N, C-alpha and C positions, 0 to 999 in steps of 0.2 A: 438360844431362845428358850424362854420359860413356857411350859404348857399351862393352859388354863385349867382350873379345877372343874369338876363335874358341874354342869350348869343346870341339872335337872331340878334342883330345889333352891338355887341361888340366883341372884340378880346381877346383871351388868348394870352398873350405875354410871350415869352420865353427869359429869361436873362441868358446868359452863357458865359464862356470863350471859345474862338475859339479853344483851344486845345481839347475840348470835343464836337466839332461840329458834328462829325460823329454820336455819340450816340444821341445827341439832334435832329439831322435830322431824325433818326429812330423814335423817339417819335413824332416829328412833322408830319411825314408821317402817323403814326398810327392815330393821331388826325384828320388829313385831311381825311383819309379813313373813319373815323366815322362821317364825315361832321361837325366837330367842327371848329369854326372860330378861327384859330390859326395864329399867326404872329411871324416871326423871321426876323432878319436883313439880311438874306441871299437871300431868294427867293421872298419875298412879297414886294409889293410896295404901302403900305398905305402912307409911307413917307420914304425917305432914312434914316433918323434918327428920330425915333418916339419920342425920348426924348428931342429934341431941338425945335420941332414945337409944342409948348404948347397951341396954340390957342384953338383948339377944340379937341385935341387928348385925353384928359381925358375922354370925352364922348365915345371914341372908345375902351377903355380898360376896360375889366371886371375884370381881374386878371393878376398878373405878377407871373410867375413861375420861381424861381431862382434855377439854377443847381449849387450848391455850392461845391467848392473845394478850396484848398489853393491858386491856381492860380486865381480863381474867387475873393477870398477875397483880393488878392494883386492888383487887377485891379481897377484903379481909375474910369474907364468907368463903370464897373459893380457896383461900389459903387454909382456913380451918378444915375444909373438906379433905384437902391433900394431906395435911398434918394428921388428921384422924386416920386416914387410910394407912399412912406410914406407921403410925403408932400401933395399929392393930395387925400389921403384917399383911395387909390386903394389897395384892398386885395393882400397879398403876400403869395404864397405857397412856402415854402423852401424845396428843395430836396437835401439831401447830396449824392453826387456821390461816396464818399469813406466812407465805413461803420465805420472805426475806427478813422476817423478824426472828430474833433469837432471845429466848428467855434469860433472865438473870436473877440475881438475888435468891429468894426462897425457892424459885422454880429451877 
């Protein structure tokens, strides 16, 4: 198991398909209540699009949590997020939201 980097000045970034936003927001709120530095594209303002402002954004991300579903896998935007994290050496935590579904292809 890989240990996570120091989270004091970095963010846990959630990557998800908008269809599952309600569930992801519940998890987001739980993390916030635990005082964990978490970022999603809905409520926070590090940047409007964390993946297009690459100048110093890598230093602000500790880990990317991917909430995977068939819709997530079909999304080009979600694929870009995962590919960006991989290209920058950012750890990725994969969470399948559907227990009987298995990712394929780029996931």
